[in-house]
PDB file of N, CA, C and O in Angstrom:
ATOM      1  N   MET A   1      77.013  88.315 140.609  1.00  0.00           N
ATOM      2  CA  MET A   1      79.171  87.429 140.196  1.00  0.00           C
ATOM      3  C   MET A   1      79.098  86.860 139.840  1.00  0.00           C
ATOM      4  O   MET A   1      78.262  85.998 140.110  1.00  0.00           O
ATOM      5  N   ASP A   2      80.187  86.790 138.575  1.00  0.00           N
ATOM      6  CA  ASP A   2      80.141  86.044 138.276  1.00  0.00           C
ATOM      7  C   ASP A   2      81.532  85.106 137.805  1.00  0.00           C
ATOM      8  O   ASP A   2      82.440  85.103 136.975  1.00  0.00           O
ATOM      9  N   TYR A   3      80.901  84.184 139.175  1.00  0.00           N
ATOM     10  CA  TYR A   3      82.412  83.299 139.812  1.00  0.00           C
ATOM     11  C   TYR A   3      83.215  82.327 138.661  1.00  0.00           C
ATOM     12  O   TYR A   3      84.259  81.679 138.724  1.00  0.00           O
ATOM     13  N   LYS A   4      82.675  82.445 138.078  1.00  0.00           N
ATOM     14  CA  LYS A   4      83.469  81.523 136.615  1.00  0.00           C
ATOM     15  C   LYS A   4      84.486  82.322 136.301  1.00  0.00           C
ATOM     16  O   LYS A   4      85.651  82.011 136.549  1.00  0.00           O
ATOM     17  N   GLU A   5      84.141  83.429 135.724  1.00  0.00           N
ATOM     18  CA  GLU A   5      85.356  84.847 135.613  1.00  0.00           C
ATOM     19  C   GLU A   5      86.122  85.023 136.388  1.00  0.00           C
ATOM     20  O   GLU A   5      87.269  85.310 136.046  1.00  0.00           O
ATOM     21  N   ILE A   6      85.773  84.916 137.692  1.00  0.00           N
ATOM     22  CA  ILE A   6      87.240  85.536 138.440  1.00  0.00           C
ATOM     23  C   ILE A   6      87.697  84.238 138.640  1.00  0.00           C
ATOM     24  O   ILE A   6      88.911  84.160 138.829  1.00  0.00           O
ATOM     25  N   ALA A   7      86.876  82.875 138.656  1.00  0.00           N
ATOM     26  CA  ALA A   7      87.825  81.505 139.453  1.00  0.00           C
ATOM     27  C   ALA A   7      88.999  82.087 138.106  1.00  0.00           C
ATOM     28  O   ALA A   7      90.072  82.551 138.492  1.00  0.00           O
ATOM     29  N   LEU A   8      88.744  82.031 136.725  1.00  0.00           N
ATOM     30  CA  LEU A   8      89.672  82.086 135.738  1.00  0.00           C
ATOM     31  C   LEU A   8      90.356  82.872 135.665  1.00  0.00           C
ATOM     32  O   LEU A   8      91.361  82.742 134.966  1.00  0.00           O
ATOM     33  N   ASP A   9      90.070  84.143 136.434  1.00  0.00           N
ATOM     34  CA  ASP A   9      90.763  85.169 135.278  1.00  0.00           C
ATOM     35  C   ASP A   9      92.384  85.501 136.702  1.00  0.00           C
ATOM     36  O   ASP A   9      93.428  86.141 136.570  1.00  0.00           O
ATOM     37  N   ILE A  10      91.568  84.343 138.428  1.00  0.00           N
ATOM     38  CA  ILE A  10      92.545  84.026 139.701  1.00  0.00           C
ATOM     39  C   ILE A  10      93.405  83.165 139.345  1.00  0.00           C
ATOM     40  O   ILE A  10      94.453  83.016 139.972  1.00  0.00           O
ATOM     41  N   TYR A  11      92.996  82.247 137.954  1.00  0.00           N
ATOM     42  CA  TYR A  11      93.876  80.668 138.131  1.00  0.00           C
ATOM     43  C   TYR A  11      94.846  81.449 136.666  1.00  0.00           C
ATOM     44  O   TYR A  11      95.928  80.955 136.346  1.00  0.00           O
ATOM     45  N   GLU A  12      94.240  82.737 135.871  1.00  0.00           N
ATOM     46  CA  GLU A  12      95.100  82.858 134.736  1.00  0.00           C
ATOM     47  C   GLU A  12      96.339  83.257 135.579  1.00  0.00           C
ATOM     48  O   GLU A  12      97.432  82.731 135.364  1.00  0.00           O
ATOM     49  N   GLU A  13      96.163  84.155 136.502  1.00  0.00           N
ATOM     50  CA  GLU A  13      97.038  85.051 137.565  1.00  0.00           C
ATOM     51  C   GLU A  13      97.993  84.301 137.415  1.00  0.00           C
ATOM     52  O   GLU A  13      98.682  84.362 136.397  1.00  0.00           O
ATOM     53  N   ILE A  14      98.260  83.331 138.518  1.00  0.00           N
ATOM     54  CA  ILE A  14      98.658  82.795 139.157  1.00  0.00           C
ATOM     55  C   ILE A  14      99.176  81.497 138.373  1.00  0.00           C
ATOM     56  O   ILE A  14     100.132  80.780 138.671  1.00  0.00           O
ATOM     57  N   THR A  15      98.634  81.428 137.709  1.00  0.00           N
ATOM     58  CA  THR A  15      99.419  80.216 136.658  1.00  0.00           C
ATOM     59  C   THR A  15     100.274  81.069 135.530  1.00  0.00           C
ATOM     60  O   THR A  15     101.425  80.681 135.328  1.00  0.00           O
ATOM     61  N   ASP A  16      99.847  82.067 134.873  1.00  0.00           N
ATOM     62  CA  ASP A  16     100.387  82.977 133.739  1.00  0.00           C
ATOM     63  C   ASP A  16     100.154  81.733 132.420  1.00  0.00           C
ATOM     64  O   ASP A  16     100.796  81.132 131.558  1.00  0.00           O
ATOM     65  N   THR A  17      99.087  81.831 132.850  1.00  0.00           N
ATOM     66  CA  THR A  17      98.807  80.733 131.587  1.00  0.00           C
ATOM     67  C   THR A  17      96.890  80.827 130.749  1.00  0.00           C
ATOM     68  O   THR A  17      96.211  80.774 131.775  1.00  0.00           O
ATOM     69  N   ASP A  18      96.234  80.891 129.983  1.00  0.00           N
ATOM     70  CA  ASP A  18      94.860  80.796 130.122  1.00  0.00           C
ATOM     71  C   ASP A  18      94.817  79.666 129.011  1.00  0.00           C
ATOM     72  O   ASP A  18      93.974  79.821 128.128  1.00  0.00           O
ATOM     73  N   GLU A  19      95.715  78.434 128.952  1.00  0.00           N
ATOM     74  CA  GLU A  19      95.315  77.475 128.797  1.00  0.00           C
ATOM     75  C   GLU A  19      94.179  76.442 129.626  1.00  0.00           C
ATOM     76  O   GLU A  19      93.393  75.648 129.110  1.00  0.00           O
ATOM     77  N   ILE A  20      94.401  76.767 131.179  1.00  0.00           N
ATOM     78  CA  ILE A  20      93.391  76.219 131.995  1.00  0.00           C
ATOM     79  C   ILE A  20      91.790  76.511 131.607  1.00  0.00           C
ATOM     80  O   ILE A  20      90.943  75.954 132.306  1.00  0.00           O
ATOM     81  N   ARG A  21      91.367  77.354 130.531  1.00  0.00           N
ATOM     82  CA  ARG A  21      90.269  77.585 130.072  1.00  0.00           C
ATOM     83  C   ARG A  21      89.475  76.474 129.151  1.00  0.00           C
ATOM     84  O   ARG A  21      88.293  76.305 128.851  1.00  0.00           O
ATOM     85  N   GLU A  22      90.873  75.711 128.810  1.00  0.00           N
ATOM     86  CA  GLU A  22      90.451  74.777 127.552  1.00  0.00           C
ATOM     87  C   GLU A  22      89.769  73.428 127.892  1.00  0.00           C
ATOM     88  O   GLU A  22      88.990  72.822 127.157  1.00  0.00           O
ATOM     89  N   ASP A  23      90.264  72.990 129.342  1.00  0.00           N
ATOM     90  CA  ASP A  23      89.469  72.262 130.200  1.00  0.00           C
ATOM     91  C   ASP A  23      89.229  72.041 131.552  1.00  0.00           C
ATOM     92  O   ASP A  23      89.735  71.213 132.309  1.00  0.00           O
ATOM     93  N   LEU A  24      87.991  73.295 131.844  1.00  0.00           N
ATOM     94  CA  LEU A  24      87.913  72.733 133.821  1.00  0.00           C
ATOM     95  C   LEU A  24      87.659  71.870 134.478  1.00  0.00           C
ATOM     96  O   LEU A  24      86.932  71.907 135.471  1.00  0.00           O
ATOM     97  N   ASP A  25      88.040  71.237 134.173  1.00  0.00           N
ATOM     98  CA  ASP A  25      87.621  69.873 135.267  1.00  0.00           C
ATOM     99  C   ASP A  25      89.583  69.404 135.293  1.00  0.00           C
ATOM    100  O   ASP A  25      89.838  68.834 136.354  1.00  0.00           O
ATOM    101  N   LEU A  26      90.965  69.569 134.285  1.00  0.00           N
ATOM    102  CA  LEU A  26      91.864  69.489 135.107  1.00  0.00           C
ATOM    103  C   LEU A  26      92.276  69.839 135.942  1.00  0.00           C
ATOM    104  O   LEU A  26      92.147  71.027 136.236  1.00  0.00           O
ATOM    105  N   ASP A  27      93.148  68.749 136.922  1.00  0.00           N
ATOM    106  CA  ASP A  27      94.102  69.230 137.956  1.00  0.00           C
ATOM    107  C   ASP A  27      95.263  69.679 138.137  1.00  0.00           C
ATOM    108  O   ASP A  27      96.391  69.192 138.218  1.00  0.00           O
ATOM    109  N   LEU A  28      94.731  70.873 138.196  1.00  0.00           N
ATOM    110  CA  LEU A  28      95.727  71.669 137.547  1.00  0.00           C
ATOM    111  C   LEU A  28      97.150  71.709 139.137  1.00  0.00           C
ATOM    112  O   LEU A  28      98.109  72.478 139.212  1.00  0.00           O
ATOM    113  N   PHE A  29      96.701  70.475 140.277  1.00  0.00           N
ATOM    114  CA  PHE A  29      97.946  70.058 140.547  1.00  0.00           C
ATOM    115  C   PHE A  29      99.126  68.770 140.373  1.00  0.00           C
ATOM    116  O   PHE A  29     100.311  68.563 140.633  1.00  0.00           O
ATOM    117  N   ASP A  30      98.089  68.155 139.827  1.00  0.00           N
ATOM    118  CA  ASP A  30      98.501  67.116 138.979  1.00  0.00           C
ATOM    119  C   ASP A  30      98.873  67.503 137.957  1.00  0.00           C
ATOM    120  O   ASP A  30      99.243  66.578 137.235  1.00  0.00           O
ATOM    121  N   ALA A  31      98.981  68.722 137.409  1.00  0.00           N
ATOM    122  CA  ALA A  31      99.386  69.298 135.552  1.00  0.00           C
ATOM    123  C   ALA A  31     100.644  70.231 135.992  1.00  0.00           C
ATOM    124  O   ALA A  31     101.418  70.513 135.077  1.00  0.00           O
ATOM    125  N   GLY A  32     100.986  70.821 137.485  1.00  0.00           N
ATOM    126  CA  GLY A  32     102.129  71.234 137.689  1.00  0.00           C
ATOM    127  C   GLY A  32     101.260  72.752 137.213  1.00  0.00           C
ATOM    128  O   GLY A  32     101.694  73.688 136.541  1.00  0.00           O
ATOM    129  N   LEU A  33     100.579  72.662 137.528  1.00  0.00           N
ATOM    130  CA  LEU A  33     100.095  74.225 137.182  1.00  0.00           C
ATOM    131  C   LEU A  33     100.087  75.100 138.464  1.00  0.00           C
ATOM    132  O   LEU A  33     100.697  76.167 138.531  1.00  0.00           O
ATOM    133  N   ILE A  34      99.075  74.377 139.858  1.00  0.00           N
ATOM    134  CA  ILE A  34      99.255  74.506 140.969  1.00  0.00           C
ATOM    135  C   ILE A  34     100.142  74.051 141.819  1.00  0.00           C
ATOM    136  O   ILE A  34     100.339  72.885 141.477  1.00  0.00           O
ATOM    137  N   ASP A  35     101.123  74.426 143.198  1.00  0.00           N
ATOM    138  CA  ASP A  35     101.703  73.570 144.259  1.00  0.00           C
ATOM    139  C   ASP A  35     101.089  74.397 146.006  1.00  0.00           C
ATOM    140  O   ASP A  35     100.611  75.461 146.399  1.00  0.00           O
ATOM    141  N   SER A  36     101.347  73.583 146.340  1.00  0.00           N
ATOM    142  CA  SER A  36     101.060  74.157 148.238  1.00  0.00           C
ATOM    143  C   SER A  36     101.652  75.842 147.710  1.00  0.00           C
ATOM    144  O   SER A  36     100.797  76.726 147.778  1.00  0.00           O
ATOM    145  N   LEU A  37     102.790  76.172 147.303  1.00  0.00           N
ATOM    146  CA  LEU A  37     102.848  77.631 147.684  1.00  0.00           C
ATOM    147  C   LEU A  37     102.418  78.683 146.630  1.00  0.00           C
ATOM    148  O   LEU A  37     102.972  79.782 146.593  1.00  0.00           O
ATOM    149  N   ALA A  38     101.217  78.266 145.591  1.00  0.00           N
ATOM    150  CA  ALA A  38     100.423  78.778 144.911  1.00  0.00           C
ATOM    151  C   ALA A  38      99.426  79.399 145.262  1.00  0.00           C
ATOM    152  O   ALA A  38      98.911  80.484 144.995  1.00  0.00           O
ATOM    153  N   VAL A  39      99.000  77.621 146.611  1.00  0.00           N
ATOM    154  CA  VAL A  39      97.532  78.375 147.449  1.00  0.00           C
ATOM    155  C   VAL A  39      97.248  79.600 148.414  1.00  0.00           C
ATOM    156  O   VAL A  39      96.149  79.983 148.815  1.00  0.00           O
ATOM    157  N   ILE A  40      98.488  80.117 148.690  1.00  0.00           N
ATOM    158  CA  ILE A  40      99.472  81.304 149.329  1.00  0.00           C
ATOM    159  C   ILE A  40      98.586  82.479 148.995  1.00  0.00           C
ATOM    160  O   ILE A  40      98.041  83.273 149.762  1.00  0.00           O
ATOM    161  N   ASN A  41      98.559  82.393 147.284  1.00  0.00           N
ATOM    162  CA  ASN A  41      98.581  83.055 146.404  1.00  0.00           C
ATOM    163  C   ASN A  41      97.085  83.541 146.377  1.00  0.00           C
ATOM    164  O   ASN A  41      96.688  84.695 146.534  1.00  0.00           O
ATOM    165  N   ILE A  42      96.297  82.340 146.130  1.00  0.00           N
ATOM    166  CA  ILE A  42      95.523  82.082 145.647  1.00  0.00           C
ATOM    167  C   ILE A  42      94.329  81.842 146.711  1.00  0.00           C
ATOM    168  O   ILE A  42      93.289  81.236 146.452  1.00  0.00           O
ATOM    169  N   ILE A  43      94.684  82.459 148.025  1.00  0.00           N
ATOM    170  CA  ILE A  43      93.937  82.269 149.607  1.00  0.00           C
ATOM    171  C   ILE A  43      93.646  84.822 149.664  1.00  0.00           C
ATOM    172  O   ILE A  43      92.833  85.706 149.934  1.00  0.00           O
ATOM    173  N   LEU A  44      94.881  84.605 149.233  1.00  0.00           N
ATOM    174  CA  LEU A  44      95.337  86.459 148.537  1.00  0.00           C
ATOM    175  C   LEU A  44      94.803  86.556 147.783  1.00  0.00           C
ATOM    176  O   LEU A  44      94.135  87.541 148.097  1.00  0.00           O
ATOM    177  N   LYS A  45      94.359  86.153 146.451  1.00  0.00           N
ATOM    178  CA  LYS A  45      93.312  86.668 145.320  1.00  0.00           C
ATOM    179  C   LYS A  45      91.878  86.440 146.009  1.00  0.00           C
ATOM    180  O   LYS A  45      91.109  87.393 145.882  1.00  0.00           O
ATOM    181  N   ILE A  46      91.396  85.324 146.722  1.00  0.00           N
ATOM    182  CA  ILE A  46      90.136  85.564 146.791  1.00  0.00           C
ATOM    183  C   ILE A  46      89.808  86.889 148.140  1.00  0.00           C
ATOM    184  O   ILE A  46      88.953  87.686 147.752  1.00  0.00           O
ATOM    185  N   GLU A  47      90.202  87.112 149.184  1.00  0.00           N
ATOM    186  CA  GLU A  47      90.581  87.899 150.275  1.00  0.00           C
ATOM    187  C   GLU A  47      89.916  88.979 149.233  1.00  0.00           C
ATOM    188  O   GLU A  47      88.812  89.498 149.398  1.00  0.00           O
ATOM    189  N   GLU A  48      90.906  89.248 147.992  1.00  0.00           N
ATOM    190  CA  GLU A  48      91.389  90.837 147.587  1.00  0.00           C
ATOM    191  C   GLU A  48      89.399  91.140 146.829  1.00  0.00           C
ATOM    192  O   GLU A  48      88.605  92.081 146.865  1.00  0.00           O
ATOM    193  N   LYS A  49      89.388  89.490 146.143  1.00  0.00           N
ATOM    194  CA  LYS A  49      88.387  90.016 144.937  1.00  0.00           C
ATOM    195  C   LYS A  49      86.859  89.873 145.971  1.00  0.00           C
ATOM    196  O   LYS A  49      85.803  90.184 145.419  1.00  0.00           O
ATOM    197  N   LEU A  50      86.832  89.553 146.972  1.00  0.00           N
ATOM    198  CA  LEU A  50      85.757  88.971 147.135  1.00  0.00           C
ATOM    199  C   LEU A  50      85.570  89.539 148.821  1.00  0.00           C
ATOM    200  O   LEU A  50      84.507  89.354 149.412  1.00  0.00           O
ATOM    201  N   GLY A  51      86.868  90.315 149.545  1.00  0.00           N
ATOM    202  CA  GLY A  51      86.707  90.837 150.637  1.00  0.00           C
ATOM    203  C   GLY A  51      86.364  89.947 151.840  1.00  0.00           C
ATOM    204  O   GLY A  51      85.961  90.410 152.907  1.00  0.00           O
ATOM    205  N   VAL A  52      86.477  89.151 151.693  1.00  0.00           N
ATOM    206  CA  VAL A  52      86.492  87.982 152.358  1.00  0.00           C
ATOM    207  C   VAL A  52      88.016  87.659 153.213  1.00  0.00           C
ATOM    208  O   VAL A  52      89.123  87.661 152.673  1.00  0.00           O
ATOM    209  N   SER A  53      87.784  87.433 154.432  1.00  0.00           N
ATOM    210  CA  SER A  53      89.363  86.792 155.327  1.00  0.00           C
ATOM    211  C   SER A  53      89.557  85.268 155.341  1.00  0.00           C
ATOM    212  O   SER A  53      88.842  84.818 156.237  1.00  0.00           O
ATOM    213  N   LEU A  54      90.190  84.350 154.755  1.00  0.00           N
ATOM    214  CA  LEU A  54      90.091  83.485 154.791  1.00  0.00           C
ATOM    215  C   LEU A  54      91.494  82.385 155.206  1.00  0.00           C
ATOM    216  O   LEU A  54      92.532  82.716 154.633  1.00  0.00           O
ATOM    217  N   GLN A  55      91.574  81.485 155.873  1.00  0.00           N
ATOM    218  CA  GLN A  55      93.186  80.341 156.745  1.00  0.00           C
ATOM    219  C   GLN A  55      92.771  79.318 155.573  1.00  0.00           C
ATOM    220  O   GLN A  55      91.681  79.182 155.018  1.00  0.00           O
ATOM    221  N   PRO A  56      94.407  78.410 155.305  1.00  0.00           N
ATOM    222  CA  PRO A  56      94.161  77.288 154.337  1.00  0.00           C
ATOM    223  C   PRO A  56      93.381  76.230 155.320  1.00  0.00           C
ATOM    224  O   PRO A  56      93.481  75.024 155.094  1.00  0.00           O
ATOM    225  N   THR A  57      92.625  76.708 156.387  1.00  0.00           N
ATOM    226  CA  THR A  57      92.644  75.196 156.301  1.00  0.00           C
ATOM    227  C   THR A  57      90.550  75.712 156.202  1.00  0.00           C
ATOM    228  O   THR A  57      89.740  74.927 156.695  1.00  0.00           O
ATOM    229  N   ASP A  58      90.198  76.666 155.718  1.00  0.00           N
ATOM    230  CA  ASP A  58      88.774  76.685 155.419  1.00  0.00           C
ATOM    231  C   ASP A  58      88.660  76.388 154.208  1.00  0.00           C
ATOM    232  O   ASP A  58      87.849  77.035 153.546  1.00  0.00           O
ATOM    233  N   PHE A  59      89.538  75.187 153.486  1.00  0.00           N
ATOM    234  CA  PHE A  59      88.627  74.466 152.197  1.00  0.00           C
ATOM    235  C   PHE A  59      89.941  73.716 152.084  1.00  0.00           C
ATOM    236  O   PHE A  59      91.074  74.059 152.421  1.00  0.00           O
ATOM    237  N   GLU A  60      89.375  72.303 151.369  1.00  0.00           N
ATOM    238  CA  GLU A  60      90.668  71.459 151.018  1.00  0.00           C
ATOM    239  C   GLU A  60      91.338  71.078 149.938  1.00  0.00           C
ATOM    240  O   GLU A  60      91.090  71.947 149.102  1.00  0.00           O
ATOM    241  N   LYS A  61      92.329  69.965 149.277  1.00  0.00           N
ATOM    242  CA  LYS A  61      92.448  70.426 148.100  1.00  0.00           C
ATOM    243  C   LYS A  61      91.822  70.404 147.322  1.00  0.00           C
ATOM    244  O   LYS A  61      91.708  71.219 146.406  1.00  0.00           O
ATOM    245  N   GLU A  62      91.519  69.880 147.429  1.00  0.00           N
ATOM    246  CA  GLU A  62      89.999  69.274 146.142  1.00  0.00           C
ATOM    247  C   GLU A  62      89.126  71.102 145.453  1.00  0.00           C
ATOM    248  O   GLU A  62      88.921  71.817 144.472  1.00  0.00           O
ATOM    249  N   ASP A  63      88.914  70.912 147.105  1.00  0.00           N
ATOM    250  CA  ASP A  63      87.681  72.725 146.958  1.00  0.00           C
ATOM    251  C   ASP A  63      88.406  72.994 145.726  1.00  0.00           C
ATOM    252  O   ASP A  63      87.643  73.175 144.777  1.00  0.00           O
ATOM    253  N   ILE A  64      90.184  73.113 145.321  1.00  0.00           N
ATOM    254  CA  ILE A  64      91.249  74.652 144.269  1.00  0.00           C
ATOM    255  C   ILE A  64      91.240  73.520 143.257  1.00  0.00           C
ATOM    256  O   ILE A  64      90.383  73.678 142.388  1.00  0.00           O
ATOM    257  N   ALA A  65      92.067  72.279 143.132  1.00  0.00           N
ATOM    258  CA  ALA A  65      92.377  71.295 142.153  1.00  0.00           C
ATOM    259  C   ALA A  65      91.481  72.226 140.438  1.00  0.00           C
ATOM    260  O   ALA A  65      92.159  72.880 139.644  1.00  0.00           O
ATOM    261  N   THR A  66      90.174  72.046 140.305  1.00  0.00           N
ATOM    262  CA  THR A  66      89.732  71.987 139.092  1.00  0.00           C
ATOM    263  C   THR A  66      89.299  73.440 139.172  1.00  0.00           C
ATOM    264  O   THR A  66      89.317  73.986 140.276  1.00  0.00           O
ATOM    265  N   ILE A  67      88.824  74.264 137.852  1.00  0.00           N
ATOM    266  CA  ILE A  67      88.203  75.286 137.612  1.00  0.00           C
ATOM    267  C   ILE A  67      86.900  74.984 138.038  1.00  0.00           C
ATOM    268  O   ILE A  67      86.595  76.056 138.561  1.00  0.00           O
ATOM    269  N   ASN A  68      86.041  74.340 138.153  1.00  0.00           N
ATOM    270  CA  ASN A  68      85.047  74.353 137.603  1.00  0.00           C
ATOM    271  C   ASN A  68      84.533  73.785 140.035  1.00  0.00           C
ATOM    272  O   ASN A  68      83.522  74.001 140.705  1.00  0.00           O
ATOM    273  N   ASN A  69      85.736  73.167 140.347  1.00  0.00           N
ATOM    274  CA  ASN A  69      85.420  73.283 141.693  1.00  0.00           C
ATOM    275  C   ASN A  69      85.850  74.275 142.764  1.00  0.00           C
ATOM    276  O   ASN A  69      85.523  74.341 143.949  1.00  0.00           O
ATOM    277  N   PHE A  70      86.930  75.270 141.804  1.00  0.00           N
ATOM    278  CA  PHE A  70      87.217  76.215 141.957  1.00  0.00           C
ATOM    279  C   PHE A  70      85.331  76.786 142.109  1.00  0.00           C
ATOM    280  O   PHE A  70      84.896  76.610 143.247  1.00  0.00           O
ATOM    281  N   ILE A  71      84.333  77.385 141.126  1.00  0.00           N
ATOM    282  CA  ILE A  71      83.771  77.929 141.371  1.00  0.00           C
ATOM    283  C   ILE A  71      82.722  77.894 141.869  1.00  0.00           C
ATOM    284  O   ILE A  71      82.110  78.933 142.118  1.00  0.00           O
ATOM    285  N   LYS A  72      82.107  76.352 142.220  1.00  0.00           N
ATOM    286  CA  LYS A  72      81.351  75.821 143.285  1.00  0.00           C
ATOM    287  C   LYS A  72      82.277  76.726 144.804  1.00  0.00           C
ATOM    288  O   LYS A  72      81.905  77.663 145.509  1.00  0.00           O
ATOM    289  N   TYR A  73      83.177  76.150 144.809  1.00  0.00           N
ATOM    290  CA  TYR A  73      83.795  76.737 146.114  1.00  0.00           C
ATOM    291  C   TYR A  73      83.823  78.391 146.598  1.00  0.00           C
ATOM    292  O   TYR A  73      84.051  78.520 147.801  1.00  0.00           O
ATOM    293  N   LEU A  74      83.649  79.512 145.933  1.00  0.00           N
ATOM    294  CA  LEU A  74      84.076  80.523 145.758  1.00  0.00           C
ATOM    295  C   LEU A  74      81.753  80.760 145.751  1.00  0.00           C
ATOM    296  O   LEU A  74      81.145  81.516 146.509  1.00  0.00           O
ATOM    297  N   ASN A  75      81.282  80.095 144.968  1.00  0.00           N
ATOM    298  CA  ASN A  75      79.774  80.684 145.233  1.00  0.00           C
ATOM    299  C   ASN A  75      79.201  79.463 146.642  1.00  0.00           C
ATOM    300  O   ASN A  75      78.007  79.344 146.916  1.00  0.00           O
ATOM    301  N   ASN A  76      79.915  78.956 147.112  1.00  0.00           N
ATOM    302  CA  ASN A  76      79.740  78.276 148.996  1.00  0.00           C
ATOM    303  C   ASN A  76      80.016  80.030 149.640  1.00  0.00           C
ATOM    304  O   ASN A  76      79.103  80.740 150.060  1.00  0.00           O
ATOM    305  N   ILE A  77      82.047  80.594 149.545  1.00  0.00           N
ATOM    306  CA  ILE A  77      82.106  81.490 150.268  1.00  0.00           C
ATOM    307  C   ILE A  77      80.743  82.524 150.136  1.00  0.00           C
ATOM    308  O   ILE A  77      80.446  83.083 151.192  1.00  0.00           O
ATOM    309  N   ASN A  78      79.859  82.845 148.909  1.00  0.00           N
ATOM    310  CA  ASN A  78      78.930  83.967 148.721  1.00  0.00           C
ATOM    311  C   ASN A  78      77.836  83.574 149.877  1.00  0.00           C
ATOM    312  O   ASN A  78      77.437  84.284 150.800  1.00  0.00           O
ATOM    313  N   GLU A  79      77.408  81.985 149.491  1.00  0.00           N
ATOM    314  CA  GLU A  79      76.258  81.944 150.576  1.00  0.00           C
ATOM    315  C   GLU A  79      76.549  82.238 151.844  1.00  0.00           C
ATOM    316  O   GLU A  79      75.828  82.898 152.592  1.00  0.00           O
ATOM    317  N   ASN A  80      77.496  81.807 152.088  1.00  0.00           N
ATOM    318  CA  ASN A  80      78.299  81.485 153.696  1.00  0.00           C
ATOM    319  C   ASN A  80      79.037  82.855 154.760  1.00  0.00           C
ATOM    320  O   ASN A  80      79.489  82.861 155.905  1.00  0.00           O
ATOM    321  N   ASN A  81      78.773  84.513 153.100  1.00  0.00           N
ATOM    322  CA  ASN A  81      78.821  85.703 153.962  1.00  0.00           C
ATOM    323  C   ASN A  81      78.334  86.823 154.038  1.00  0.00           C
ATOM    324  O   ASN A  81      78.645  87.569 154.966  1.00  0.00           O
TER     325      ASN A  81
END
């Protein structure tokens, strides 16, 4: 699986912008592109694309704050399932 593309697809859909591709280390919370409500949608998209079941307590804010962190998180999910 290409977790980079999965991460970018999820975040483009959630943020409704492709600007996230420009800086994969941009803190999307600080930039105002995602917020606590977006986290629920991120969880739903992960479950849909990877076929796993997650809870909001299954990750830290830092795990999903940047695209690069999110890619690492998706890799970890795959390794643990």
